[in-house]
MILUM-714961 format. One record per residue (C-alpha): residue in one letter; z, x, y. Coordinates in steps of 0.1 Angstrom, whole numbers, plus 5000, padded with zeros to 4 digits. Layout:
N
res A; Z Z; X X; Y Y
...
end
This chain:
305
res M; Z 3454; X 6023; Y 0934
res L; Z 3478; X 5993; Y 0934
res L; Z 3472; X 5956; Y 0934
res L; Z 3489; X 5933; Y 0960
res I; Z 3484; X 5896; Y 0956
res N; Z 3495; X 5864; Y 0973
res P; Z 3509; X 5838; Y 0948
res S; Z 3498; X 5802; Y 0952
res S; Z 3532; X 5788; Y 0943
res Y; Z 3567; X 5798; Y 0932
res K; Z 3557; X 5793; Y 0895
res N; Z 3526; X 5814; Y 0901
res A; Z 3547; X 5842; Y 0916
res I; Z 3568; X 5843; Y 0884
res D; Z 3536; X 5842; Y 0863
res L; Z 3521; X 5871; Y 0883
res I; Z 3553; X 5891; Y 0879
res N; Z 3551; X 5885; Y 0841
res L; Z 3515; X 5896; Y 0843
res N; Z 3528; X 5930; Y 0856
res V; Z 3511; X 5930; Y 0890
res D; Z 3522; X 5958; Y 0912
res S; Z 3533; X 5937; Y 0941
res I; Z 3532; X 5902; Y 0956
res F; Z 3536; X 5888; Y 0991
res I; Z 3552; X 5855; Y 1000
res G; Z 3564; X 5839; Y 1032
res T; Z 3581; X 5810; Y 1050
res K; Z 3564; X 5782; Y 1068
res E; Z 3578; X 5790; Y 1103
res Y; Z 3567; X 5827; Y 1103
res S; Z 3537; X 5830; Y 1080
res C; Z 3501; X 5820; Y 1086
res R; Z 3473; X 5814; Y 1060
res N; Z 3498; X 5817; Y 1032
res N; Z 3499; X 5796; Y 1000
res C; Z 3534; X 5805; Y 0989
res N; Z 3559; X 5794; Y 1016
res L; Z 3595; X 5796; Y 1002
res S; Z 3630; X 5790; Y 1015
res I; Z 3654; X 5819; Y 1019
res E; Z 3672; X 5808; Y 0988
res Q; Z 3640; X 5807; Y 0968
res I; Z 3631; X 5842; Y 0980
res R; Z 3665; X 5854; Y 0970
res E; Z 3661; X 5839; Y 0936
res L; Z 3626; X 5854; Y 0932
res T; Z 3639; X 5889; Y 0941
res L; Z 3664; X 5886; Y 0912
res N; Z 3635; X 5880; Y 0888
res K; Z 3610; X 5905; Y 0902
res K; Z 3613; X 5930; Y 0873
res Q; Z 3591; X 5960; Y 0883
res A; Z 3570; X 5942; Y 0909
res K; Z 3575; X 5948; Y 0946
res I; Z 3580; X 5918; Y 0969
res Y; Z 3568; X 5917; Y 1005
res I; Z 3575; X 5891; Y 1031
res L; Z 3545; X 5879; Y 1052
res V; Z 3555; X 5876; Y 1089
res N; Z 3519; X 5874; Y 1103
res A; Z 3524; X 5846; Y 1129
res F; Z 3522; X 5854; Y 1166
res F; Z 3553; X 5847; Y 1187
res F; Z 3562; X 5835; Y 1222
res D; Z 3591; X 5849; Y 1241
res Q; Z 3612; X 5819; Y 1234
res Q; Z 3608; X 5825; Y 1196
res L; Z 3620; X 5861; Y 1196
res E; Z 3657; X 5853; Y 1192
res A; Z 3650; X 5832; Y 1161
res L; Z 3626; X 5858; Y 1148
res T; Z 3652; X 5885; Y 1152
res N; Z 3677; X 5865; Y 1132
res Y; Z 3651; X 5858; Y 1105
res L; Z 3641; X 5895; Y 1102
res C; Z 3678; X 5905; Y 1100
res Q; Z 3683; X 5878; Y 1073
res I; Z 3654; X 5888; Y 1051
res S; Z 3661; X 5925; Y 1054
res K; Z 3694; X 5919; Y 1035
res L; Z 3675; X 5905; Y 1005
res N; Z 3661; X 5927; Y 0978
res I; Z 3626; X 5929; Y 0993
res D; Z 3603; X 5959; Y 0995
res G; Z 3587; X 5954; Y 1029
res I; Z 3573; X 5932; Y 1056
res I; Z 3536; X 5925; Y 1063
res F; Z 3532; X 5917; Y 1100
res S; Z 3506; X 5911; Y 1127
res D; Z 3526; X 5908; Y 1159
res V; Z 3540; X 5941; Y 1171
res A; Z 3572; X 5923; Y 1182
res V; Z 3581; X 5924; Y 1145
res N; Z 3580; X 5962; Y 1146
res Q; Z 3598; X 5964; Y 1179
res I; Z 3626; X 5942; Y 1166
res C; Z 3630; X 5962; Y 1134
res C; Z 3634; X 5993; Y 1155
res E; Z 3659; X 5978; Y 1179
res Q; Z 3679; X 5963; Y 1150
res K; Z 3677; X 5995; Y 1130
res I; Z 3661; X 5976; Y 1101
res N; Z 3649; X 6004; Y 1079
res I; Z 3622; X 5988; Y 1058
res H; Z 3586; X 5995; Y 1048
res L; Z 3562; X 5979; Y 1074
res I; Z 3526; X 5970; Y 1067
res Y; Z 3505; X 5963; Y 1098
res T; Z 3479; X 5937; Y 1092
res P; Z 3463; X 5927; Y 1125
res E; Z 3432; X 5913; Y 1107
res T; Z 3404; X 5928; Y 1129
res L; Z 3420; X 5956; Y 1149
res V; Z 3424; X 5986; Y 1125
res T; Z 3389; X 6001; Y 1127
res N; Z 3394; X 6039; Y 1131
res Y; Z 3418; X 6067; Y 1122
res D; Z 3425; X 6077; Y 1158
res Q; Z 3451; X 6049; Y 1158
res F; Z 3471; X 6063; Y 1130
res P; Z 3493; X 6088; Y 1149
res F; Z 3505; X 6060; Y 1171
res Y; Z 3514; X 6038; Y 1141
res L; Z 3532; X 6066; Y 1123
res D; Z 3552; X 6074; Y 1154
res N; Z 3563; X 6038; Y 1154
res H; Z 3574; X 6038; Y 1118
res I; Z 3543; X 6020; Y 1104
res S; Z 3531; X 6039; Y 1073
res E; Z 3506; X 6014; Y 1059
res V; Z 3478; X 5994; Y 1075
res S; Z 3453; X 5969; Y 1064
res L; Z 3417; X 5978; Y 1074
res A; Z 3395; X 5953; Y 1092
res R; Z 3371; X 5934; Y 1070
res E; Z 3343; X 5941; Y 1094
res L; Z 3340; X 5977; Y 1083
res N; Z 3312; X 5990; Y 1060
res I; Z 3316; X 6015; Y 1032
res N; Z 3306; X 6045; Y 1053
res E; Z 3332; X 6036; Y 1080
res I; Z 3359; X 6031; Y 1053
res K; Z 3351; X 6065; Y 1038
res E; Z 3354; X 6082; Y 1072
res I; Z 3388; X 6065; Y 1078
res A; Z 3401; X 6073; Y 1043
res K; Z 3390; X 6110; Y 1047
res N; Z 3412; X 6112; Y 1078
res K; Z 3441; X 6090; Y 1068
res D; Z 3467; X 6119; Y 1067
res K; Z 3501; X 6103; Y 1059
res M; Z 3489; X 6067; Y 1064
res K; Z 3485; X 6044; Y 1034
res L; Z 3454; X 6022; Y 1034
res Q; Z 3450; X 5986; Y 1022
res I; Z 3418; X 5965; Y 1020
res Q; Z 3412; X 5929; Y 1011
res V; Z 3390; X 5926; Y 0980
res G; Z 3394; X 5889; Y 0971
res G; Z 3399; X 5855; Y 0986
res Y; Z 3386; X 5838; Y 1017
res A; Z 3381; X 5861; Y 1047
res Y; Z 3399; X 5854; Y 1080
res M; Z 3375; X 5849; Y 1110
res M; Z 3395; X 5833; Y 1139
res H; Z 3429; X 5819; Y 1148
res S; Z 3437; X 5798; Y 1179
res R; Z 3471; X 5786; Y 1189
res W; Z 3454; X 5754; Y 1201
res K; Z 3456; X 5724; Y 1177
res L; Z 3418; X 5719; Y 1177
res I; Z 3416; X 5694; Y 1148
res S; Z 3444; X 5673; Y 1162
res N; Z 3427; X 5672; Y 1196
res F; Z 3394; X 5663; Y 1180
res K; Z 3411; X 5635; Y 1161
res E; Z 3428; X 5622; Y 1192
res V; Z 3396; X 5623; Y 1214
res N; Z 3376; X 5605; Y 1187
res K; Z 3403; X 5581; Y 1178
res L; Z 3403; X 5589; Y 1141
res N; Z 3430; X 5577; Y 1118
res E; Z 3425; X 5602; Y 1089
res G; Z 3451; X 5628; Y 1082
res L; Z 3431; X 5660; Y 1089
res T; Z 3458; X 5687; Y 1093
res N; Z 3472; X 5710; Y 1066
res Q; Z 3441; X 5707; Y 1044
res K; Z 3408; X 5725; Y 1039
res L; Z 3380; X 5711; Y 1060
res L; Z 3345; X 5725; Y 1066
res I; Z 3327; X 5731; Y 1099
res R; Z 3291; X 5743; Y 1104
res E; Z 3273; X 5755; Y 1135
res V; Z 3238; X 5740; Y 1139
res T; Z 3222; X 5774; Y 1138
res R; Z 3238; X 5783; Y 1104
res D; Z 3230; X 5772; Y 1069
res K; Z 3264; X 5775; Y 1054
res P; Z 3297; X 5761; Y 1067
res C; Z 3331; X 5778; Y 1074
res I; Z 3365; X 5766; Y 1064
res I; Z 3387; X 5752; Y 1093
res Y; Z 3424; X 5745; Y 1088
res E; Z 3452; X 5734; Y 1111
res D; Z 3489; X 5739; Y 1106
res I; Z 3520; X 5744; Y 1128
res H; Z 3506; X 5778; Y 1140
res G; Z 3473; X 5764; Y 1153
res T; Z 3438; X 5764; Y 1140
res H; Z 3423; X 5789; Y 1115
res I; Z 3387; X 5795; Y 1106
res L; Z 3378; X 5814; Y 1074
res T; Z 3347; X 5821; Y 1054
res N; Z 3337; X 5795; Y 1028
res Y; Z 3330; X 5823; Y 1003
res S; Z 3355; X 5846; Y 0987
res L; Z 3353; X 5883; Y 0993
res C; Z 3346; X 5901; Y 0960
res L; Z 3346; X 5939; Y 0957
res F; Z 3353; X 5942; Y 0920
res D; Z 3322; X 5962; Y 0913
res K; Z 3333; X 5986; Y 0941
res L; Z 3367; X 5993; Y 0927
res K; Z 3361; X 6028; Y 0914
res E; Z 3344; X 6037; Y 0947
res L; Z 3374; X 6024; Y 0967
res N; Z 3398; X 6043; Y 0943
res D; Z 3378; X 6075; Y 0946
res I; Z 3378; X 6076; Y 0984
res G; Z 3415; X 6071; Y 0986
res I; Z 3423; X 6034; Y 0992
res D; Z 3459; X 6030; Y 0982
res T; Z 3462; X 5992; Y 0978
res I; Z 3437; X 5964; Y 0972
res R; Z 3448; X 5929; Y 0983
res I; Z 3438; X 5895; Y 0970
res D; Z 3446; X 5865; Y 0993
res S; Z 3450; X 5833; Y 0974
res F; Z 3451; X 5810; Y 1005
res L; Z 3436; X 5776; Y 0996
res H; Z 3432; X 5786; Y 0960
res N; Z 3452; X 5773; Y 0930
res D; Z 3474; X 5789; Y 0904
res E; Z 3447; X 5791; Y 0878
res W; Z 3423; X 5809; Y 0902
res T; Z 3450; X 5834; Y 0913
res L; Z 3461; X 5843; Y 0877
res K; Z 3425; X 5847; Y 0865
res V; Z 3415; X 5869; Y 0894
res A; Z 3447; X 5889; Y 0892
res Q; Z 3441; X 5896; Y 0855
res L; Z 3405; X 5907; Y 0860
res Y; Z 3414; X 5931; Y 0888
res L; Z 3443; X 5945; Y 0868
res D; Z 3419; X 5951; Y 0839
res G; Z 3396; X 5968; Y 0863
res I; Z 3423; X 5991; Y 0876
res E; Z 3434; X 6000; Y 0841
res A; Z 3397; X 6007; Y 0832
res I; Z 3395; X 6032; Y 0861
res K; Z 3427; X 6049; Y 0849
res D; Z 3414; X 6053; Y 0813
res G; Z 3379; X 6062; Y 0823
res T; Z 3362; X 6031; Y 0809
res F; Z 3351; X 6015; Y 0842
res N; Z 3313; X 6013; Y 0841
res E; Z 3284; X 5991; Y 0853
res D; Z 3285; X 5969; Y 0822
res L; Z 3322; X 5960; Y 0829
res A; Z 3315; X 5955; Y 0866
res K; Z 3285; X 5932; Y 0859
res K; Z 3304; X 5912; Y 0833
res T; Z 3334; X 5907; Y 0855
res M; Z 3313; X 5898; Y 0886
res D; Z 3296; X 5872; Y 0865
res E; Z 3330; X 5857; Y 0856
res L; Z 3341; X 5858; Y 0892
res K; Z 3309; X 5839; Y 0903
res Q; Z 3320; X 5811; Y 0880
res L; Z 3352; X 5807; Y 0900
res D; Z 3339; X 5810; Y 0935
res E; Z 3310; X 5816; Y 0958
res I; Z 3314; X 5853; Y 0965
res S; Z 3302; X 5880; Y 0988
res H; Z 3306; X 5917; Y 0996
res G; Z 3310; X 5907; Y 1032
res F; Z 3304; X 5937; Y 1056
res Y; Z 3310; X 5963; Y 1028
res S; Z 3272; X 5968; Y 1022
res M; Z 3261; X 5968; Y 1058
res G; Z 3227; X 5985; Y 1061
res K; Z 3215; X 5972; Y 1028
res D; Z 3193; X 5942; Y 1022
res D; Z 3221; X 5922; Y 1007
res L; Z 3243; X 5921; Y 1039
res F; Z 3257; X 5886; Y 1043
res C; Z 3239; X 5875; Y 1012
res L; Z 3261; X 5856; Y 0988
res L; Z 3261; X 5873; Y 0954
res K; Z 3258; X 5838; Y 0938
res D; Z 3224; X 5835; Y 0953
res E; Z 3211; X 5869; Y 0945
res T; Z 3187; X 5874; Y 0916
end
């Protein structure tokens, strides 16, 4: 089982490489959503020269209109000439362009909520997609069933960081600000929004790609690592969006230690509990949908006794 993590800055990317993480993913402002580490082409080129044994993936998870496809094609051709190891994408236009331009590169399909069963896999494989990120809304029994039938497909799952809930191309915060004649700068920053029927708020964030809503807790599946490894999950992913360098390095180190403990047979309940306690000090955390059917579904681990 490998660790894929999103750096929170260029410096953090170098620190993670020196920490010997398996792989990192970075992006650029115009083509990446919900991404902490947006770099220029020159910065990406420089980073690839210092990647050591780590793999570097480019996040191209925005959705594109027809008038953007020419620029997207040029961008994909440009980054494919760099020493990168793959592209993480959400819009199938990316896959189509790679096929048309004969860009032979590892493609990871991350459509957020759509990969929910293994019947989809033959279609993906036929279209040169050999790795997918499973939807966060799956519980452990559903994940096991998919992993049992993955065939040649590699599976990825998010285990840390805020969980994506919704994305709209509408600039909802800007519109709200205009209607209410507010002067505050509200875009490109973490804000909270709460429905009247809910006790806890969600994160709302607006950038050039529109408005994004995420959970206000971080997913945390450290205590489930061995189970995920045993059922055949190939890569665990940590999203650092809206977190800082210190958080990203600390969480990366804890998960690397957990993977190493699985390899040498020392991963146990005591290690899991100790590490979960450390992670609770960094964030409000939850298993999300993983434990569906159990009493702790949607319960934040910080609040459990």
